[in-house]
C-alpha positions in Angstrom: 227.7 215.4 137.3 226.0 215.6 140.8 226.6 213.2 144.0 223.8 209.8 144.9 223.4 212.6 147.6 222.8 215.4 145.7 220.5 213.3 143.5 218.5 211.8 146.7 217.9 215.5 148.1 216.8 216.8 144.3 214.1 214.3 144.8 213.3 215.1 148.1 213.1 218.7 146.7 210.4 217.8 143.9 208.4 215.4 145.5 205.1 215.0 147.7 202.9 212.5 148.7 200.1 210.9 146.4 196.5 211.9 147.7 194.8 209.8 150.6 191.8 207.8 150.7 190.2 205.5 153.3 190.5 201.8 153.1 189.4 198.4 154.3 192.8 197.1 156.6 192.6 193.6 154.0 193.3 196.4 151.3 196.2 197.8 153.4 199.3 195.5 153.3 202.6 197.6 152.4 200.6 200.6 151.7 201.7 204.0 154.3 199.0 205.5 157.2 198.1 208.9 155.5 196.8 209.9 159.2 197.4 208.6 162.8 195.6 205.7 163.9 194.1 205.5 166.9 192.2 202.5 169.1 188.6 202.5 169.6 189.3 200.0 172.1 191.4 199.5 175.0 193.6 196.4 175.0 192.6 193.9 176.5 188.7 195.3 176.4 188.1 193.6 180.1 190.1 191.4 182.5 191.1 188.6 180.9 192.5 185.1 182.1 196.5 184.3 180.4 196.5 180.7 180.8 193.7 177.7 181.8 193.3 177.4 185.3 191.0 178.6 188.4 190.1 181.7 189.1 190.2 182.4 193.0 190.5 184.9 195.4 194.0 185.3 196.8 191.9 186.1 200.5 191.2 182.5 200.9 194.5 181.0 200.0 196.2 183.3 202.3 195.3 182.0 205.6 196.3 178.0 204.7 197.9 176.1 207.2 197.6 172.9 205.4 196.2 172.0 201.7 192.7 173.5 200.8 189.7 172.8 199.3 187.5 174.9 197.0 184.4 173.9 195.0 183.7 174.5 191.2 180.8 176.8 191.0 180.8 177.9 187.2 183.5 178.0 184.1 184.1 180.6 182.3 185.6 180.4 178.6 186.5 182.7 176.1 183.5 184.3 173.8 180.1 186.2 174.3 178.5 186.5 178.0 178.8 187.6 181.0 180.4 185.8 184.2 178.6 184.4 187.5 180.8 187.0 190.0 182.5 184.7 192.6 182.0 183.0 195.4 184.0 183.5 198.4 185.6 180.0 199.1 184.7 179.1 196.1 186.5 179.0 192.6 185.7 179.3 189.0 186.8 176.6 186.0 188.3 179.4 183.3 190.3 179.4 180.0 192.6 181.8 178.3 191.5 184.8 176.7 188.0 184.3 179.3 186.7 187.3 181.3 187.9 187.1 185.0 185.2 187.2 187.3 184.2 189.8 189.9 185.8 189.1 193.1 188.4 187.2 191.7 192.3 188.5 191.9 194.2 185.7 190.7 194.5 182.4 188.4 195.9 179.7 189.8 197.7 177.1 187.0 195.7 174.0 186.4 199.0 172.4 187.3 199.4 173.7 190.7 195.8 172.2 191.3 194.5 168.6 191.4 190.7 168.4 190.4 188.0 165.8 192.3 185.6 164.5 191.1 183.5 166.0 193.3 183.6 168.8 191.8 186.0 170.4 194.4 190.0 171.5 193.7 192.8 170.7 195.7 195.9 173.3 196.7 198.7 172.3 198.3 199.7 174.6 200.7 203.4 175.2 198.8 201.4 175.6 196.1 198.8 178.4 197.9 201.9 180.5 199.4 203.2 180.4 196.3 200.6 182.7 194.6 200.2 186.4 194.4 197.5 189.0 194.0 197.3 190.0 189.9 198.9 186.5 188.8 198.2 185.0 185.4 195.4 187.6 184.8 195.2 190.1 181.9 194.3 194.1 183.0 191.8 195.9 181.1 193.5 198.6 178.9 197.0 197.5 180.8 198.5 197.4 176.7 196.7 200.5 175.3 193.4 202.5 176.4 191.1 203.4 174.3 192.2 206.4 172.1 196.2 205.2 172.2 198.1 206.2 169.4 198.7 202.1 167.6 199.8 203.6 164.0 201.6 207.1 162.8 201.3 208.8 159.5 203.6 207.8 157.2 204.1 204.2 158.7 204.3 201.3 155.9 201.9 198.7 157.2 203.2 195.1 157.5 201.1 192.4 157.9 202.4 191.8 162.1 201.1 195.8 161.8 197.6 195.2 160.0 197.1 192.1 163.1 197.3 195.2 165.4 195.2 197.6 163.7 192.4 194.8 163.7 192.9 193.9 167.3 192.3 198.0 168.3 189.8 197.5 166.2 190.2 199.4 163.3 188.7 198.1 159.9 188.7 201.0 157.8 191.9 203.5 157.7 193.5 206.0 155.2 196.0 205.4 152.9 198.4 207.6 150.7 197.5 205.5 147.3 199.6 203.4 145.7 201.1 205.4 142.6 200.3 204.5 138.8 203.5 203.2 137.0 204.5 203.2 133.1 207.5 201.2 132.3 209.2 202.4 128.9 211.7 199.8 127.9 213.5 201.4 124.8 216.0 199.1 122.6 216.4 197.8 118.9 218.1 194.8 120.5 216.1 193.7 123.2 213.7 190.3 122.1 211.6 188.2 124.7 212.9 185.4 126.0 210.0 183.1 124.5 211.6 183.3 121.4 214.9 183.0 119.8 217.8 185.6 119.0 219.0 186.6 115.7 222.5 188.2 115.3 222.8 191.2 117.3 220.2 190.4 119.8 219.6 190.2 123.3 217.1 188.7 125.8 215.2 191.4 128.0 216.2 191.4 131.3 214.7 194.7 131.8 211.1 194.5 131.4 211.1 191.2 133.5 212.8 193.1 136.5 211.7 196.2 137.1 208.1 194.3 136.7 208.9 192.4 139.2 210.3 194.8 141.6 206.5 196.4 140.9 205.1 193.6 142.2 206.7 192.9 145.3 205.9 196.6 146.4 202.2 196.3 145.5 202.4 199.0 142.4 199.9 199.4 140.1 201.8 199.0 137.1 199.4 200.7 134.4 201.5 200.2 131.1 204.6 198.2 129.6 205.5 199.6 126.4 208.8 198.0 124.5 210.4 200.9 122.1 212.8 201.0 119.4 215.3 203.3 119.6 213.4 206.0 117.6 213.0 209.7 119.3 209.7 210.6 117.5 208.1 207.5 118.9 209.6 208.2 122.6 208.6 211.4 122.4 205.2 210.9 122.0 205.2 208.0 124.2 206.4 210.1 126.7 203.9 212.9 126.4 200.7 210.5 126.1 201.4 209.0 129.6 198.9 209.4 132.3 200.9 208.8 135.5 202.1 208.9 138.6 206.1 207.4 137.6 207.2 206.5 134.3 210.2 204.4 134.7 212.6 204.3 131.1 215.3 201.9 130.8 217.8 203.1 128.1 218.6 205.4 125.7 219.9 207.7 128.2 223.6 208.2 127.7 225.3 210.5 124.8 224.6 208.1 121.8 223.3 209.0 118.4 220.5 206.5 119.4 220.3 207.7 123.0 216.9 210.3 122.6 215.9 210.4 126.1 216.7 213.6 127.2 215.4 214.9 124.1 212.4 213.1 124.2 211.8 214.5 127.7 212.5 218.0 126.5 210.0 217.8 123.9 207.6 216.4 126.1 207.6 218.8 128.1 209.4 217.6 131.2 211.7 219.7 133.1 215.2 218.3 133.8 216.4 218.3 137.4 219.4 216.3 137.4 221.0 214.1 134.4 224.6 212.2 135.6 225.3 211.1 138.8 228.5 210.2 140.3 228.1 206.2 140.5 228.9 203.3 139.0 226.7 201.6 137.7 224.2 204.1 136.9 225.8 207.5 135.6 223.4 208.5 133.2 220.5 208.2 135.3 217.6 211.4 134.3 215.0 212.8 137.1 213.2 215.2 135.7 208.7 216.4 135.9 206.1 217.1 134.4 203.7 219.1 136.5 203.0 215.7 138.5 204.3 212.9 136.6 207.7 212.0 137.7 210.6 210.7 135.0 212.8 208.3 136.1 215.6 207.4 133.1 217.7 205.0 134.0 220.6 203.1 131.4 219.8 200.1 129.9 222.6 197.6 131.2 220.7 195.3 133.4 222.7 195.7 136.4 222.2 199.3 136.4 218.9 199.7 136.3 218.7 197.2 139.2 221.0 199.4 141.7 218.5 202.4 139.9 216.2 200.7 140.7 216.9 199.7 144.6 218.6 203.5 145.6 216.5 205.9 143.6 213.3 204.1 142.5 212.9 203.2 146.2 213.3 206.8 146.8 210.9 208.3 144.8 208.3 204.9 146.2 209.2 206.3 149.6 208.6 210.2 149.0 205.5 209.4 147.1 203.8 207.3 149.4 203.9 209.1 152.2 206.9 207.8 154.7 208.2 208.9 157.3 211.5 207.9 156.9 212.3 207.6 153.5 214.0 204.8 151.3 216.6 203.5 151.0 217.9 202.9 154.9 221.1 201.9 154.7 223.1 199.8 157.5 226.5 199.5 158.3 228.8 195.9 157.6 231.7 195.2 157.0 233.2 193.8 153.5 234.6 190.3 153.7 237.3 190.7 151.0 239.3 193.4 149.9 237.6 195.7 147.2 239.0 198.2 144.4 237.0 201.5 144.7 236.3 203.6 141.7 238.6 206.7 142.1 236.2 209.4 140.4 232.2 207.4 140.9 230.9 206.2 144.4 230.7 201.8 143.5 227.5 200.0 144.2 228.8 197.0 144.7 226.4 193.3 144.6 227.3 191.4 147.3 225.9 188.7 149.4 225.3 189.2 153.4 225.6 186.9 156.0 226.1 187.8 159.3 229.0 187.0 162.1 229.3 185.6 165.4 228.1 189.2 167.1 225.7 190.0 164.7 228.0 191.8 162.7 226.8 192.4 159.2 229.6 190.7 156.6 229.2 191.9 153.0 230.7 189.2 150.4 231.7 191.3 146.7 230.1 188.7 144.3 231.9 188.3 141.2 231.0 189.1 137.5 230.0 193.0 138.9 230.1 194.6 135.3 227.2 196.4 134.4 225.9 194.2 131.4 226.4 191.1 134.0 223.6 189.8 135.9 224.0 186.3 136.9 225.5 187.0 140.3 222.2 187.8 141.4 220.8 185.1 142.1 223.5 185.4 145.1 222.9 189.1 146.0 221.0 190.3 148.5 222.8 193.5 149.1 224.2 196.6 147.7 227.4 197.8 149.5 228.0 201.4 148.9 232.0 201.9 148.3 232.9 206.0 148.4 235.1 206.7 145.7 239.0 207.0 146.3 242.3 206.0 144.7 243.2 203.4 148.1 242.2 199.9 148.0 239.6 198.9 151.1 241.1 196.4 153.0 239.2 193.5 153.9 237.0 194.4 157.3 236.5 197.9 156.4 233.6 199.3 157.2 230.8 200.4 154.5 227.2 201.1 154.1 224.9 198.7 152.4 221.3 198.7 151.8 218.8 195.4 150.7 217.7 195.2 147.4 
């Protein structure tokens, strides 16, 4: 049996990123950049007004001893087309995002002037004295120069990142493709929730659980297969799976009907670890066959939940080429005392809140046994409780992650 950190290290050693391909931004959400992305244009691309007002020259305001009157000679609005140069002693009406005309070096807010029906603006001496060169103007290239780095290789793209890349002129980006995943759910006792149970049966939570986890991460779940506890059938199914990642649930322990290890070996997989010092999920398996990865999780749904949040997240992170691999831990304080497992690290399901100073507070949920899932309706954090014979008091600082 190895530690959780040793298991992560095995995954890191065996997994590299999937090949890259260039895709349009509309298909990039949730994917990881395979190469740095650079701006095609400077931002802003031209001098822009930062608000609605009037483009003026500071020189026409500086010597004012009393109220000023400037003629409005043109209008500049956002959109295509050029602008007329600003004439001395005049101004131009301008709107947010519009190009600032040549000769103007500030935009005075429309609230600071009075416009007459005769086509003039009137500026008080106090308002004129408050103006500064460059006020309310976005200078060309002040945010980004052309060719500037806007996205780093290994960065997972959020909707905000996609907006930033689009503004920088990028229509396509190089991305690691999404892993192709097959799910094998084993167990004679499992039945779909769309039917009724007979004696000895339980409803299958693992198929909906893993399917939803895959969908939330934009994975290509190419096969979802329910299997009985049959060694030959499991071996054949594993041997025929031509995907990047196989996730199995059930059959991973040491019972007479737990066939995963022997079937994986018979199907040509090399085992890298089996047995992790954690609760739940001790009989977790990781094996490889060429470029195909196998993550074998126990059948207990809570172990599947914790395994996806930890080892499943690490596998995807490495396959997709993330620069900083998941899972990413934060630090928080326990809201109640916890009794650790003396021999194994404990993945503790918690509800998350924040104290007055922003400190993460982790409230352990009831019904923590590995066959129980009802507390997942309230679980938005998993705390890692180190193995210890000593009770952790409320307020103890522990690592936690979002599932």
